[in-house]
C-alpha positions in Angstrom: 44.0 -37.8 -12.7 45.7 -38.3 -16.4 49.3 -37.8 -16.9 49.1 -35.4 -19.6 47.4 -32.8 -16.8 48.9 -33.3 -13.6 49.8 -30.3 -11.8 53.6 -30.3 -12.2 53.1 -30.4 -15.7 50.6 -27.4 -15.9 53.4 -25.3 -14.3 56.0 -26.2 -16.5 53.5 -25.3 -19.3 53.0 -21.9 -18.1 56.8 -21.6 -17.4 57.8 -22.6 -21.3 54.6 -20.3 -22.3 56.2 -17.5 -21.0 59.3 -18.6 -22.1 58.6 -18.6 -25.6 56.3 -15.1 -24.9 59.3 -13.4 -24.5 62.1 -15.4 -26.2 62.0 -12.7 -29.2 62.3 -10.0 -27.2 65.2 -11.1 -25.2 68.1 -9.3 -24.2 70.9 -9.8 -25.7 74.1 -11.7 -24.3 77.7 -12.7 -25.2 80.6 -14.8 -23.8 83.2 -12.5 -23.0 85.3 -13.2 -26.1 81.8 -13.2 -28.6 82.8 -17.2 -28.7 78.9 -17.6 -28.0 76.4 -15.0 -29.1 72.9 -14.9 -27.9 70.7 -12.2 -30.1 67.1 -12.4 -29.2 66.1 -16.1 -30.4 69.4 -16.7 -32.4 72.1 -18.6 -31.3 76.0 -18.1 -32.8 78.9 -19.9 -31.5 81.9 -18.9 -33.3 85.2 -19.8 -34.0 88.5 -18.8 -35.7 87.1 -20.2 -39.0 84.0 -21.4 -38.1 80.2 -20.3 -37.6 77.3 -22.7 -35.9 74.2 -21.1 -35.9 70.7 -21.9 -35.1 67.5 -20.2 -33.9 64.1 -20.5 -32.1 60.9 -20.7 -33.9 58.8 -18.8 -31.9 55.2 -20.6 -33.4 56.8 -24.0 -32.5 59.4 -23.7 -30.0 61.4 -26.1 -32.4 65.1 -25.1 -33.0 65.9 -24.3 -36.6 69.7 -24.4 -37.9 70.6 -21.8 -39.8 74.4 -22.6 -40.6 77.2 -24.7 -40.1 80.5 -23.9 -41.6 82.9 -20.8 -42.7 82.0 -17.8 -40.5 79.2 -15.2 -41.7 78.8 -11.9 -40.5 74.8 -10.3 -40.0 71.6 -11.5 -41.5 71.5 -13.8 -44.6 69.2 -14.3 -47.2 66.5 -17.3 -47.1 63.6 -18.2 -49.4 60.5 -18.2 -47.9 59.6 -22.1 -47.9 56.7 -21.4 -50.2 53.7 -23.3 -50.8 53.2 -26.8 -48.3 52.1 -29.5 -50.8 52.1 -33.4 -50.0 52.4 -35.8 -47.1 55.6 -33.6 -45.6 54.1 -30.9 -43.7 57.1 -27.8 -42.5 58.3 -29.6 -39.7 59.9 -31.8 -42.0 60.9 -29.4 -44.3 63.1 -27.5 -42.0 66.9 -28.1 -40.7 66.5 -29.2 -36.9 68.6 -29.1 -34.1 66.8 -32.0 -32.1 64.7 -34.2 -34.5 61.7 -36.1 -32.6 59.3 -38.6 -33.8 55.7 -38.7 -34.8 54.8 -34.7 -35.4 55.4 -35.3 -39.3 58.8 -35.3 -39.8 59.4 -38.5 -41.5 63.0 -38.2 -41.4 65.4 -40.6 -39.1 64.5 -38.7 -35.6 67.5 -38.2 -32.9 65.6 -38.7 -30.0 63.0 -41.7 -29.2 61.3 -41.7 -26.6 58.2 -44.2 -25.2 56.3 -42.5 -22.8 54.4 -44.9 -19.9 51.0 -45.2 -21.8 52.9 -46.4 -24.7 53.1 -43.5 -26.7 56.4 -42.6 -28.6 55.5 -38.9 -29.9 57.8 -36.0 -28.8 57.2 -32.5 -28.5 60.4 -31.3 -27.3 60.4 -26.9 -27.3 62.6 -24.2 -26.0 63.1 -23.1 -22.5 65.6 -21.5 -21.7 69.7 -20.7 -21.9 72.5 -20.4 -20.6 76.2 -20.0 -21.4 79.1 -20.8 -19.5 82.5 -19.9 -19.8 85.0 -23.5 -19.5 83.0 -26.7 -20.1 81.4 -28.7 -17.5 82.9 -32.7 -17.7 80.1 -35.2 -18.3 79.5 -37.3 -15.6 80.6 -41.0 -15.9 81.7 -40.5 -19.3 85.0 -39.3 -21.2 84.9 -36.2 -22.6 86.7 -33.2 -23.8 87.9 -30.6 -21.4 89.7 -26.9 -21.5 89.9 -24.1 -20.0 87.6 -20.8 -19.7 90.1 -19.2 -22.4 89.9 -22.3 -24.4 86.0 -23.4 -24.6 82.8 -21.4 -24.0 79.5 -23.6 -23.4 75.9 -23.0 -24.3 73.5 -25.1 -22.6 69.8 -25.0 -24.2 66.9 -26.6 -21.9 63.8 -27.6 -23.9 60.6 -29.2 -22.4 58.2 -31.7 -23.9 54.9 -30.2 -21.7 52.5 -33.4 -22.8 55.2 -35.5 -21.6 57.1 -33.7 -18.8 60.4 -34.9 -20.4 63.7 -32.2 -20.2 65.9 -32.1 -22.7 69.1 -30.6 -22.2 71.2 -29.4 -25.2 74.9 -28.9 -24.5 76.7 -26.8 -26.9 80.8 -26.5 -26.3 82.8 -24.3 -28.7 87.0 -24.2 -29.4 87.2 -21.8 -31.3 91.1 -22.4 -32.4 90.0 -25.8 -33.8 86.5 -24.7 -34.9 85.6 -27.5 -33.4 81.7 -27.9 -31.7 81.1 -30.4 -28.9 77.4 -31.4 -28.4 76.0 -33.8 -25.2 71.9 -34.6 -25.0 70.9 -34.7 -21.5 67.0 -36.2 -21.1 65.5 -36.1 -18.0 62.1 -37.6 -16.7 60.3 -34.7 -14.8 56.9 -36.6 -14.7 55.6 -39.2 -12.1 55.9 -42.4 -14.4 58.7 -44.4 -16.0 59.7 -43.4 -19.5 62.2 -45.3 -21.7 64.4 -44.0 -24.2 64.6 -45.8 -26.7 66.6 -43.5 -29.4 69.6 -40.8 -28.5 71.8 -39.3 -30.9 74.3 -37.2 -29.6 74.6 -35.2 -32.7 72.4 -33.9 -35.2 73.2 -31.7 -38.1 70.8 -30.9 -40.8 73.0 -29.9 -43.7 71.4 -27.2 -46.2 70.5 -28.1 -49.5 73.3 -29.7 -51.7 75.1 -32.9 -53.1 77.5 -34.5 -50.4 79.7 -37.4 -50.3 80.6 -39.2 -46.9 83.9 -40.6 -45.7 84.0 -43.6 -43.5 86.3 -46.1 -42.3 85.3 -49.8 -42.5 87.4 -52.9 -42.3 87.8 -56.2 -39.9 90.3 -57.6 -37.7 93.8 -57.3 -38.9 92.1 -55.0 -41.6 90.5 -51.8 -40.0 90.6 -48.3 -41.3 90.2 -48.8 -44.6 88.9 -45.6 -46.1 85.6 -45.4 -48.0 84.4 -42.8 -50.3 80.6 -42.7 -51.0 77.6 -40.5 -52.7 75.0 -39.6 -50.4 72.0 -40.4 -51.6 68.4 -40.3 -51.3 67.0 -42.5 -48.1 69.7 -43.6 -45.3 73.5 -44.7 -45.9 74.7 -45.2 -42.6 77.0 -47.7 -40.3 77.7 -48.5 -37.1 78.5 -51.1 -34.2 76.2 -54.0 -32.7 79.4 -55.7 -30.9 79.0 -54.2 -27.8 82.4 -52.1 -28.6 83.0 -49.4 -31.3 84.6 -52.8 -33.4 87.1 -53.0 -36.0 84.1 -53.2 -38.3 83.1 -49.8 -38.9 84.9 -46.8 -36.9 82.6 -44.2 -35.0 83.7 -41.6 -37.1 82.2 -40.0 -40.5 82.7 -36.9 -42.6 80.7 -35.4 -44.9 82.6 -33.4 -47.8 81.4 -32.1 -51.3 82.3 -33.8 -54.6 85.0 -31.7 -55.2 86.8 -32.0 -51.9 90.1 -33.2 -51.6 93.0 -33.7 -49.2 93.9 -30.0 -49.0 91.1 -28.1 -50.9 87.3 -27.8 -49.8 85.2 -27.9 -47.4 84.8 -31.3 -44.8 82.7 -31.2 -41.9 84.1 -34.3 -39.8 82.1 -36.1 -36.9 83.5 -38.1 -34.3 82.2 -40.0 -31.2 83.5 -40.2 -28.1 82.2 -43.2 -27.0 84.0 -47.0 -26.6 80.4 -49.0 -27.0 78.1 -50.0 -30.0 77.3 -46.8 -31.5 75.1 -45.8 -34.8 76.0 -43.3 -37.4 73.0 -42.4 -39.8 73.1 -40.2 -42.6 69.9 -39.6 -44.4 69.2 -37.1 -47.7 65.6 -36.7 -47.8 62.6 -36.1 -49.9 63.6 -32.8 -50.2 67.0 -32.9 -50.8 68.3 -31.6 -47.4 71.0 -33.9 -45.4 70.5 -35.0 -42.0 73.7 -36.5 -40.1 73.6 -38.0 -36.9 76.1 -40.2 -34.5 74.9 -41.9 -31.3 73.9 -44.7 -29.2 73.1 -47.6 -31.0 69.6 -47.6 -30.4 69.0 -51.8 -30.7 71.1 -51.6 -27.4 69.4 -48.8 -25.4 65.8 -49.2 -24.4 67.3 -46.8 -21.2 64.9 -46.9 -18.4 64.6 -43.3 -16.8 62.2 -43.5 -13.3 60.9 -39.8 -12.1 63.6 -37.5 -11.6 66.3 -39.8 -13.4 68.3 -38.4 -16.5 70.3 -40.2 -19.7 73.4 -38.3 -20.7 74.4 -39.0 -24.5 77.9 -39.8 -25.2 80.0 -36.8 -26.2 79.9 -35.8 -29.9 82.9 -33.5 -31.7 82.4 -31.7 -35.3 84.4 -30.0 -36.9 84.6 -28.0 -40.2 87.5 -27.4 -42.5 87.5 -25.3 -45.5 91.0 -26.3 -46.0 89.8 -29.7 -47.3 90.0 -33.2 -45.7 93.7 -33.2 -43.7 92.6 -29.6 -42.3 89.4 -31.4 -40.6 91.8 -34.3 -39.3 94.4 -31.7 -38.1 92.0 -30.2 -36.2 90.6 -33.4 -34.5 94.4 -34.3 -33.7 95.2 -31.0 -32.0 92.1 -31.0 -30.3 92.6 -34.9 -29.2 96.0 -34.4 -27.7 95.5 -31.1 -26.0 91.6 -31.1 -25.0 90.8 -35.3 -24.7 93.8 -36.9 -23.6 94.1 -36.9 -20.0 97.3 -39.0 -19.5 100.5 -36.9 -19.0 102.4 -39.1 -22.0 99.7 -37.5 -24.4 102.6 -34.8 -25.9 105.4 -36.7 -24.7 107.6 -38.2 -26.8 107.3 -42.5 -26.3 110.2 -45.6 -25.8 111.0 -48.0 -28.0 109.6 -51.0 -26.8 109.8 -55.1 -27.8 106.8 -57.1 -26.8 107.0 -60.7 -26.5 104.2 -62.0 -28.0 105.1 -62.5 -31.9 108.8 -63.7 -30.5 108.0 -66.1 -27.7 103.8 -66.6 -27.4 103.0 -69.0 -24.4 106.4 -70.5 -24.5 108.5 -68.9 -22.2 109.7 -69.1 -18.4 111.7 -66.7 -16.4 114.8 -67.4 -17.6 114.0 -66.8 -21.3 112.0 -63.6 -20.5 115.3 -62.2 -19.2 117.3 -63.6 -21.9 114.6 -61.5 -24.9 114.7 -58.7 -22.5 118.7 -59.1 -22.3 118.7 -59.6 -26.3 116.3 -56.2 -26.5 118.6 -54.1 -24.6 121.6 -55.0 -26.9 119.3 -53.9 -29.7 118.5 -50.3 -28.1 115.3 -51.2 -26.8 114.3 -49.1 -24.0 111.1 -50.9 -22.5 110.4 -54.7 -22.5 106.9 -55.7 -22.8 105.9 -59.2 -21.2 102.5 -59.8 -23.2 100.5 -62.9 -22.4 100.7 -65.9 -20.4 102.5 -64.5 -17.5 99.2 -65.5 -14.7 97.4 -68.3 -13.5 98.2 -70.6 -10.5 95.2 -73.6 -10.7 94.4 -73.0 -14.3 97.5 -71.6 -15.5 98.1 -69.1 -18.9 100.1 -71.9 -20.9 97.8 -71.1 -24.0 94.3 -69.7 -24.6 92.3 -72.3 -23.6 92.5 -71.1 -19.4 93.8 -68.7 -16.5 92.1 -65.5 -17.6 90.5 -63.6 -14.8 93.1 -65.3 -12.6 95.5 -62.2 -12.1 98.2 -63.9 -10.1 101.8 -64.7 -11.2 102.4 -68.4 -12.5 104.7 -70.1 -10.2 105.8 -72.4 -12.4 107.1 -70.0 -15.0 108.3 -67.0 -11.9 109.0 -68.8 -9.1 110.3 -66.2 -7.5 107.6 -63.6 -8.2 107.3 -61.1 -10.4 109.4 -58.6 -8.9 112.3 -60.4 -8.9 112.2 -60.5 -12.3 111.6 -57.3 -13.4 114.1 -55.5 -11.1 116.0 -57.8 -12.5 115.1 -56.0 -16.0 115.1 -52.7 -14.6 118.9 -53.2 -14.5 119.8 -53.9 -17.6 121.3 -51.2 -19.7 120.0 -50.2 -23.5 122.4 -50.0 -26.1 124.5 -52.7 -25.4 126.5 -50.2 -22.8 126.6 -50.1 -18.8 126.2 -46.2 -19.4 122.9 -46.4 -21.2 119.5 -45.7 -19.9 117.7 -48.6 -17.6 115.0 -50.6 -19.3 111.6 -50.0 -18.5 108.9 -52.7 -17.9 105.5 -53.4 -19.0 102.8 -56.1 -18.7 99.9 -56.9 -20.7 96.1 -57.9 -19.3 92.8 -58.7 -20.3 90.8 -57.8 -17.6 87.4 -57.8 -18.9 87.4 -61.0 -19.9 87.2 -64.7 -18.1 87.9 -68.3 -19.6 85.5 -70.8 -18.3 88.5 -72.9 -17.2 89.3 -70.7 -14.6 89.6 -70.0 -10.9 87.1 -66.8 -11.1 84.3 -68.6 -13.5 83.9 -71.0 -11.0 84.1 -68.8 -8.3 81.6 -66.4 -10.0 80.4 -68.0 -12.8 77.2 -65.6 -13.5 79.9 -62.2 -13.5 79.9 -63.3 -17.1 77.7 -61.9 -19.2 74.4 -64.2 -20.0 70.9 -64.1 -21.5 69.1 -67.0 -18.7 69.6 -70.2 -20.3 70.8 -69.1 -23.6 74.0 -71.0 -24.5 77.4 -68.6 -23.1 79.4 -68.6 -26.4 82.7 -68.8 -26.4 85.1 -66.6 -28.8 88.7 -67.6 -28.3 87.7 -70.0 -25.2 86.9 -67.0 -23.5 83.9 -64.9 -22.2 82.8 -61.0 -21.1 82.7 -60.3 -17.6 79.8 -58.0 -16.9 81.6 -54.8 -16.3 78.3 -53.5 -15.5 77.9 -54.8 -12.0 79.9 -52.9 -9.2 81.2 -56.1 -7.8 83.2 -56.9 -10.9 84.7 -53.2 -11.7 85.9 -53.6 -7.9 87.5 -56.8 -8.6 89.5 -55.5 -12.2 90.5 -52.1 -9.8 91.8 -54.4 -7.3 93.1 -57.5 -9.2 95.3 -54.9 -11.6 96.3 -52.6 -8.8 97.4 -55.5 -6.5 100.2 -56.3 -9.8 100.8 -52.7 -10.5 101.6 -52.2 -6.7 103.8 -55.3 -6.3 106.8 -54.5 -8.6 107.7 -51.3 -10.9 105.5 -51.6 -13.7 105.8 -49.0 -16.4 103.5 -49.4 -19.1 100.4 -51.6 -19.3 98.8 -53.1 -22.4 95.0 -53.5 -21.6 93.6 -55.5 -24.6 90.1 -57.2 -25.3 90.2 -60.0 -28.0 86.3 -60.5 -28.1 82.7 -59.0 -28.9 80.0 -58.9 -26.6 77.3 -61.8 -26.8 74.0 -62.7 -24.8 73.4 -59.2 -23.2 70.9 -59.6 -20.9 68.8 -56.5 -21.7 69.3 -53.9 -24.4 70.8 -51.6 -22.0 73.5 -54.1 -21.0 75.7 -52.4 -23.4 76.0 -48.8 -21.8 75.6 -50.1 -18.3 79.0 -51.7 -19.1 80.5 -48.8 -20.7 79.9 -46.8 -17.4 81.6 -49.3 -15.5 84.2 -49.7 -17.8 84.9 -45.9 -17.5 84.7 -45.9 -14.0 87.4 -48.4 -14.0 89.4 -47.0 -16.5 89.5 -43.4 -14.3 89.7 -45.0 -11.0 93.1 -46.9 -12.7 94.5 -44.1 -14.5 94.3 -41.5 -11.5 95.7 -44.0 -9.3 98.7 -45.2 -11.6 99.6 -41.7 -13.7 103.3 -42.9 -13.9 101.9 -45.9 -15.9 101.8 -45.1 -20.0 98.4 -47.2 -20.3 98.0 -48.8 -24.2 94.9 -50.1 -25.2 94.5 -52.7 -27.7 90.9 -55.4 -28.7 92.8 -57.5 -31.2 94.3 -54.7 -32.7 92.4 -51.6 -33.6 88.8 -52.8 -32.5 88.3 -50.3 -30.0 90.4 -47.5 -31.3 88.5 -44.7 -30.6 87.9 -41.1 -28.7 86.4 -42.9 -25.8 89.5 -45.0 -25.1 91.8 -42.3 -25.6 90.6 -40.1 -22.9 92.2 -42.5 -20.7 95.0 -44.2 -23.0 97.3 -41.8 -24.5 97.9 -44.6 -27.3 96.6 -47.7 -28.6 97.6 -50.3 -30.6 96.6 -49.9 -34.0 95.9 -53.6 -35.6 97.4 -57.1 -35.1 98.2 -56.9 -38.4 102.5 -55.6 -38.7 102.7 -55.8 -42.3 104.4 -52.8 -43.5 102.7 -52.5 -46.5 99.3 -53.2 -44.9 100.0 -50.9 -42.1 100.8 -47.9 -44.4 96.4 -48.2 -45.4 95.5 -48.8 -42.0 97.7 -45.7 -40.5 97.0 -43.7 -43.0 93.2 -44.2 -42.9 93.2 -44.2 -38.8 95.1 -40.7 -39.3 91.5 -39.7 -40.9 90.1 -39.1 -37.2 92.9 -39.8 -34.6 96.5 -38.4 -34.2 99.7 -40.3 -35.5 100.8 -40.0 -31.3 97.9 -42.2 -30.3 99.0 -44.9 -32.7 101.0 -48.2 -31.6 102.9 -49.1 -35.0 105.6 -51.9 -34.6 108.3 -54.0 -36.7 107.8 -57.8 -37.0 109.8 -60.3 -38.2 109.2 -61.5 -42.2 107.4 -63.6 -43.3 105.1 -61.5 -41.8 102.9 -63.6 -39.4 99.3 -62.3 -41.1 99.9 -62.0 -45.0 103.2 -63.9 -45.3 104.5 -61.3 -47.2 108.7 -60.4 -47.0 109.5 -56.5 -46.7 113.0 -55.0 -45.7 113.2 -54.2 -42.7 114.1 -50.0 -43.5 110.4 -50.3 -45.1 108.8 -51.8 -42.1 110.8 -49.7 -39.8 109.6 -46.3 -41.7 105.9 -47.0 -41.5 106.1 -47.9 -37.9 108.0 -44.8 -37.0 104.8 -42.8 -38.1 103.4 -44.1 -35.2 103.3 -42.5 -31.7 104.7 -45.6 -29.9 107.2 -47.4 -32.1 108.7 -50.7 -31.3 109.3 -54.4 -32.3 107.2 -57.7 -32.5 109.8 -60.6 -32.7 112.5 -62.3 -31.4 116.2 -60.6 -32.0 117.5 -63.9 -31.9 115.8 -65.3 -34.9 116.7 -61.8 -36.8 119.1 -62.1 -39.8 122.4 -60.6 -38.9 122.2 -58.1 -41.4 118.6 -56.4 -40.3 120.2 -56.9 -36.8 123.0 -54.8 -37.9 120.8 -51.8 -39.2 118.8 -51.8 -35.5 120.9 -48.9 -34.1 120.2 -46.6 -36.6 116.8 -47.4 -37.4 116.0 -47.3 -33.4 118.0 -43.9 -33.5 116.4 -42.6 -36.4 112.7 -43.4 -34.8 114.0 -41.5 -31.3 114.7 -38.2 -33.5 111.9 -38.3 -35.1 109.4 -39.4 -32.4 109.2 -35.9 -30.8 107.9 -34.4 -34.3 104.9 -37.2 -34.6 103.6 -36.9 -31.5 103.5 -33.3 -30.9 103.5 -32.1 -34.8 101.0 -31.4 -37.6 100.2 -34.5 -40.1 100.1 -33.7 -44.0 98.9 -36.4 -46.0 100.3 -35.8 -49.3 99.6 -38.7 -51.4 97.3 -41.7 -50.6 98.3 -45.3 -50.8 94.9 -45.6 -52.6 95.7 -43.2 -55.2 99.3 -43.4 -55.5 101.8 -46.1 -55.5 104.0 -43.8 -53.8 102.1 -42.6 -50.4 103.4 -40.1 -48.3 103.2 -37.6 -45.1 105.1 -34.7 -43.7 105.0 -34.2 -40.1 105.5 -30.3 -38.9 106.9 -30.0 -35.3 104.0 -27.4 -33.4 106.9 -24.8 -33.2 107.2 -25.2 -37.2 110.7 -25.4 -36.7 111.5 -29.0 -37.7 109.7 -31.4 -40.6 109.9 -34.8 -41.4 108.9 -36.3 -44.8 108.1 -40.5 -44.9 108.0 -40.9 -48.6 107.3 -45.0 -49.9 107.5 -46.7 -53.0 104.9 -49.7 -52.5 105.4 -51.4 -56.3 109.0 -51.4 -58.2 108.8 -49.3 -61.6 110.8 -50.2 -64.9 111.8 -47.5 -67.1 110.2 -44.5 -65.7 110.5 -41.3 -64.3 110.5 -40.4 -60.9 107.6 -38.3 -59.6 107.7 -35.2 -57.6 106.0 -34.6 -54.6 104.7 -30.8 -53.3 105.2 -30.7 -49.5 102.5 -28.8 -47.5 102.4 -26.8 -44.3 105.7 -25.0 -44.9 106.5 -21.4 -44.4 106.7 -20.3 -47.6 109.4 -17.6 -46.8 111.6 -19.5 -45.4 114.6 -22.0 -46.1 115.4 -25.1 -44.8 118.3 -27.1 -44.8 117.2 -30.7 -45.9 118.5 -33.5 -44.2 121.1 -31.6 -43.5 123.2 -30.9 -46.6 121.1 -28.7 -49.1 119.1 -25.4 -48.8 115.9 -25.1 -50.4 112.9 -22.1 -50.1 109.8 -23.1 -48.5 108.0 -22.0 -51.6 110.2 -24.0 -53.8 109.4 -27.2 -51.9 105.6 -26.8 -51.5 105.6 -25.1 -55.3 107.4 -27.2 -57.5 108.2 -30.6 -54.9 110.9 -32.6 -55.1 111.9 -35.9 -56.6 114.1 -38.8 -55.6 114.9 -42.0 -56.6 113.4 -45.2 -55.3 116.0 -48.5 -55.0 114.9 -51.4 -57.6 112.3 -53.4 -56.1 109.1 -53.0 -53.9 108.6 -51.0 -50.5 111.1 -48.7 -50.8 111.3 -46.1 -48.4 112.7 -42.7 -47.4 112.6 -40.5 -44.2 113.6 -37.0 -44.9 114.5 -34.3 -42.5 113.9 -30.6 -42.8 115.3 -27.6 -40.6 113.8 -24.2 -40.6 116.8 -21.5 -40.8 
């Protein structure tokens, strides 16, 4: 019997036909607080300042988009499609929720499935729906979470009766953040294998209009550069094929109108909760409609589904703001801090740290490390981090050519083992005082990698990713372990657990210093990510008291998927103060400042050779949730060292507001010589202004900076000595004189009276 007429398919087809026949007359349903409303064949998700609406086309069973934007009420006035001429039929002229392939919609599809017979045509039609309070987790994937009062979920069940493939669309509305979170579950209900060639987590067809796209692009040490460009006819998009989210393009974009600014106008933000290769596609079709989607990279998918098997897409978060790009960012920031990041440290102040890498590199032993930790404690540091080079027995990690994978303490460097070193460092008191807080200790790992020159590779060469007889391309003298393999997952979990259980370790820096080459199959990348998420989930739950930081040669994996497990990420290997202004402002488009690792390094800077004042470097670093140092205190100029106690005290005063507060980008570094940002505490009682001058000015008036996010009716004490109204601070602004020279900076405190 042909697959298309199997008894099982005919039964489901009959059920579908019955569903479509009665959907128009279905009983209305509403979630308890009205966040999700179903009225016949229409569906509405309501946030505090957003409405997301779509309906079932009763003649085709297709889901058609109606609105994603500011709240609306009741019916709207819609133009009739009119005569359909040319090659584009009606299916290619409407706004669709799950655009498929092969039936006349020539725009980019969100889903593409190859049947066992080789067909790539799909025809998903509405079958049923359900409303759930709260939000179910995605199995094996990071995802947002919330209680019944925080989020409501609408599940739409669709079915392709010709191929016996089911699609479940999950829509979760977080009303407080005007956020719609979507994922797609594809299930093979037939009797033969199918292959999912493409699957976008979210696809939105915007109404007719002119849009611009805002994205983040870059490379190593040049992450998160803002790019804003017009959405024109045809496709324009970006993505990653590096195996990870990458430095090149971040899995985030925003659609805005041409007149939208930081503070005014409409902005839509789309963020993928995923760490692997991805694709973002924006297309303006021949009819003038704009389609925007984000999801798995189709060149690294080709996912086979046997009978009864399912593929769940990563989650995509979409937020709407009618208060400009800044409003969009703040909604993402708050949502991620409170409903994505699972770590207890997500909203806690972070200890000031010193990392050993730029100070000592691989050149150290136990005595040098203890000396560096002692000097760090004298500066007022609270957390000392031992970076690369502490491991390897048969293949000691004395440089980057050996040792990765051999997670045993190097006996030549640490003859007494790790615990006596850690205990000794944790006995040191911060601030050159016997009564100061004791130091915490952190350690660097790169568990997903292996050097060919290692005991692990000698024992398990097939654990490294490779494609048959093709050469195994090394980057930084290392290969990538195939974390898709359960035995590799177990090895990483056991190795890291053994070290963390051997000594009182408070912090872990989890690094990853190359992209993936020579994947054996297209599906390996997603399999790897599922394996990695299992590893991260296991370890962070096993060691919840550890402060985990993600790193991938800097910001190579600065994404929402990592933030589900790690509350902070090393923003960039570029620690130059000037470069970091651009990188951190750019990263803040999608991610909260609380998640950014930002450190002071020595000058001239290792990456740029630039020399900037210690105050400028420190003030820039204070805008990150994790403030620290990347230097050797013994080599600091005496003048700079003398200032560190005051700068660290300032950083500790600032940190709670940066970690928990709302960020207002007042001036962008791409647009002003005086970039500025204001952080307002979550209770509105305090604020801190970061204000910079990048280049010196000569014989020139000082600019006026208008603040935002304050209470216009309140009065504020500014830097402890002047009292100014919120209305004056926002409508007239402030003006400050900067000292002569490049790279000036100010940090100003405001306290609501």
